[in-house]
N, C-alpha and C positions, 0 to 999 in steps of 0.2 A: 672333654675336660682333660686338662693336663694331669699326668699321673700323680704329681705332688698334691694337686687339689683333690683328687680322688682319695688319696691317703688321708688327708685332713678330714674329708667328709666321712669316710669309713670309721676313723678313730673316734669321731664324735657322734656316731649313729645318725648322721644326716643323709648318708647315701647308702645304697645297696646295689647289688647286681641283680638284674632280672634278665636271664639269658645273656645275650651279648651286650645288652644296654646297661648303662649306669643310670639309675633313677634315684629320686629322693626316697628316703625311708618312709615307711607307712606312718610312723609317728609324726615326722616332720611334715609330710604331705597333709595329714589331717589338720595340723595346726595352721598351715598356709590356707587350706580350704576354709577353715573356721574364720580366719581373719578376713578372707574375701566376703564370706556371708555377712559378717558383722558390719563391714564397711558399706556394703551395698544395701543391706536392709535398713541401716540407720539413716541413710541420706539419699533421698530421691532426686537431689539436684546435682548429682555427679555427672561430669562430662566424660568420665572414663579415662581421661588423660591423667598421667602422673598418679595412677592408682596402683599400678603393678608393684612398683618399688616399695611403697608403704605396706602393702599386703605381705610381700615376701619378707620384709624387715620384721614385721610383727610376728610372723611364723618363726623366724630365726630367734627373736628375743624370747619366745616361749620355750625353745628347746636348748638354746646355747647361751649360758649366762656369761661365762668368761673362758678365755683360752690363752695359753702361753706358747702356742706353736710358732714356729719360725715364719717370717714374712713370706718365704719362698713356698710355703704350703697353703696358707690361708688366702693369699691374693689369687692364685689360680682357681681356688674353690669358688670364691665370690665372683670371679670373672666369668666362669662357665656355668654358674648356677641357673641362669634363666633358660639356657638351652636344655639343661638336665630336667628342669621342671616341665618344659614343653614336651620333652621325650616321655616323661612320666604321664602326661596327659593324653598321649596318643591312643593308648588302648581304650580309655574312657571315651574319647572323641569318636573312635571307630565304632564302638558299641552303640553310642547314642546317635550316630549318623551325622555328627557335626563336622568331623574332619577325618582325614586319613593321613597315613605316613607316605611321604614322598622322599625316599632316601632316608636321611637323618632328620628331615624337617616335617613340620606339621602343616597340612594344607586343608583349607575349608572345603567341604563337600557340597555337591549340587543341592542336596536336600536342605542344607543350612541356608544356602543362597536363596532358594525358593521361599523358605519360611521367613527369612529376614526381609526379602523383597515384598512379600505380602503385608508384613507389618509396616514397612515404610510407606506403602501406597495409602495407608489409612492416616498417615501423619500430614500435618500442614507444615511443611518445611519452608523456612525462609532463608534469606542470605545471612541472617544472624548466626554465625557459626557456633557461638557458645550455646545458644538455645538448641540449635540443630544437633550439636554433639550430645547434649542431654537426651534428646529424643531418640537419636540413633543408638546411644548406649543402652537405653531402656529397651528399645526394639531388639537389640542384639541379646541382651539378658533374657528377655521373654522368649525369643526364638530358641535359644539354647535350652532354657528350662522346659519349653514345650517338647522339644526333641528328646531331652533326657527323660521326661515323664512318659513319653510314648515308647521309646526304644530301650531305655536302661533305668527303670525306676529304682533299682537297688542302689544306684550311685547318684541319685538326684541331689544329695547333699554337696556334691562337688560341682554342680551346675554353675554356680557363681564364679568359681575359679576358672572353669572352662570358658565361660562367657567373657571373662576378663582377658583371657588369652586370645580368644577369637576377635575381640574388639581391638586388641593391640595389633593383630595381624591386619585387620581392616585399616586401621589408622596408619600403620607404618607403610602400607602399600599405597596410601593416598586415595583409597576407595571412597571415604566419606566425602571428601571435597568434590570428587568427580560425580558422585551420586547427587549431592546437593546442587551442583551446577546443572545437571540435566533435569532434575526435578523442578528447579526454579527458573530455568531459562525461558524467556518469552520469545516466541517467534517474531522476526522482524516483519513489518508490514510492507 
């Protein structure tokens, strides 16, 4: 994140330093995590798409009411916020065996892929991408919850936010479409 964005985040208790990393503050992180839990628990018809921004926005609304800082500070903050949240999630992902750090990025771990794949095998996927995204999103959430319960039960309250991050990684890489294609492809006669 740009130094001006870090200044904005520190002045509003939205960011803090953890070693060499800039991460979201504990108070802000708890709010984002609670927003993710509320959104996911309330609606089981979610496809997982376009859920990240409303969750982060709900967390921001809970901790930041108004501000009068200059444009040159708050724009870099909001521009770099997603990366900072992912950086904040890395220690939780490593503890729960969902993901690991690769440089400054978050990468899904083999144990997550195995758990997710086992759950996908049980689903009846079709070419209807809306329905398939719902099923894949639930499979991702359940895989992350299972790994959190098994390896890091103290932080299971953050499993939904971690699952949302994992699903965004899957979606942005095109993994869902590829998975659906190979699971629904019919061999030619």
